[in-house]
N, C-alpha and C positions, 0 to 999 in steps of 0.2 A: 664381693658378689652383690651386696645391696645396691651399690651405685648403678651397675649395669641394668639391674631389674628396674630400678626407679627411673633412670634417664634414657635407657635404650642405647647407651653407648659406653664403651670401656675406654678409660683414659690412662695412658701410660706416661708418667711424668719422670723426666730425667733432668739433670742439671741444665742441659742445653736445649731441650725441646719437650713439648707436650704433643703426643700423638693420640688422635681420637679414632677409635674403630667402631663401626656400627655393631650393636649388640642387642637388637630387638629380638626377643625370643619368648617362648612360652615354657615356663618351668612346670614340669609335672614330676612330682615326687611321691614316694611311698615309704612308709615305715611301719614296723610292728608297734603295737601299743606299749610293749615293754620288751626287755631283753629276751625273754623266753618266747614271747608272742602269744601268751595265753591269759593276758590280763582280764579280759571280760568273758572268757570262755567258761561256761558253766560246767562243762564236762572235764576240763583240765585246768582248774583254777591255778593261777600263779601263786606260788607259796610266799612271795615277798610283796604281794599287793597291799596297799596302793603305792608304797614307796618305790617299788621297782619301776612302775610306769612313770612316776614323777621324775625319778632320776634319769631314766632313759630319754624321756621327751625333753628334759632340760638340756640335753646335748646340742639342741638347735637353739641358736641365739634368738632372743625375743625380737630384735629388729628384723632378722631374716624371716622368722615365723610370721610376723605381721605382713610381710610382702607376699605370702602365699594366700591368694584370695579365697580359694574354696577349700574347705576341709571336709572330707567325707569319710565317715567310719564305715568300713565294709566288714560285715561279719564273716566268719569262716564258712566254707561251703561244706555241707554234709554230703556224704557219699550218695545218699538217696536223691539229693538234688541234682546230681550229675545226669540222671536219666530223664529229667523233666524236659518238656518241649522248649524250644528257644523262645526268647521274649517276643511279644507281639510286634514291637518296633525294631525293625532290622537296621543294619548299617546304612543302607541306601536312604531309608526314611530319616535317620538322624542327619546324614549328610545334606539332605534337602532342607531340613530345618536350619542347619548351620548356615547354608548358603543364603537362605531367606533372611536370617538375622544379619548376616554381613551386608546384604542389600539394603536392609532397613538402616543400618549404621552408615553405609555409604551415602544414602539419601539424606540422612540427618546431618551429616557433616559436610555436605556439598558447599563449597566456598570457604570452609575453614581449613586450617593447616593440619588437622588430624583426620584419620580415616576410621578409627574404631573407638569404642567406649574406653578401652584400656589406655588410649593416648590422651584422653580428655583430662584437663586440670582446671583448677580455680573456678572462675565464673562460668566457663563452658560446662564443667562438670556439674556445677550447681544447677545450670539451666536444664540439663538432661536427666538428672538423677536426684532431684530434691524429693525426699519422702513426704507423704502426707502426714497428718497429725498422728494417726495410728502407727505409721512407720517410724516416726520420730520417737514415740513412746516405746515401741518394741526395741529400737536401736539403743535407746538410753538404758532400758532394763538389761539388755544383753551386755552392753559395755560395762555396767556396774557389776553384774553377776560374774562375767567372764574376765573382768579387769582388762578390757581392751584398751589399747593405746588409741590416740586420735587417728592414726593411720589405719588401725584395725577397724575403725568405724566407717571407712569409706564405703560408698554404696555402688561402686562401679560393677561388681559382680551381679548385683541385683538388677541393674539396667540390662546387662547382657542376658540374664535369665529371662527377663521380661521380653526381650527381643526374640529369644528362642521360643517363647510361648505365645507369640503374637498370632492372632487369628488369620486364616488364609485371606489373601487380598481379593 
C-alpha cells in the first residue's frame, strides 16, 4: 500500500512481466483512539489507558502512518450538540474554496509535469513549500517532540492548507 500512495501507481511483478496500473487516489481513514473508543473521553474513561491507545494505534505501521498527511482528532458529539444550528460554512462554500485552491495549484504548475501540490517532489516541492524561519523552528520542534520521520516532516499539506485559505482574487 505504501508504494501506490507514494508513486501513484501499483506495480504487479511476475517472472515474465511487470505491469503498471494507475493508482492515484486520496486515502481517507478513520480509527478510534483505542480499542474501546473512550481513551480521551472524560465521561467514560478507558480503563486500560494509555497502554490501550498505544497498543491499538501501533497496529498501523509507521511507514504507512507517515503517508497519512493530515491527522485530525475529533471529539465525541454530545446529545445536546445535535440540536445546535448547522455550521456557518456550508458544503457549497467549502466546495468553492476547494475549487479555488485547485485553480491556484493549476496556475502554479502550468508548464510543469504535475497538477497539484501532492504530486510535487524534490526541487519543485522546495520551490513551492519552503517554510520561513518560524516555520522551520516549529517543524523542527514538532519532529523532535513527535519523533517524526523525514517523510513526516514534508510540508505539502501546509501548502494545500495555504491554498484553501487564500484571499479572494
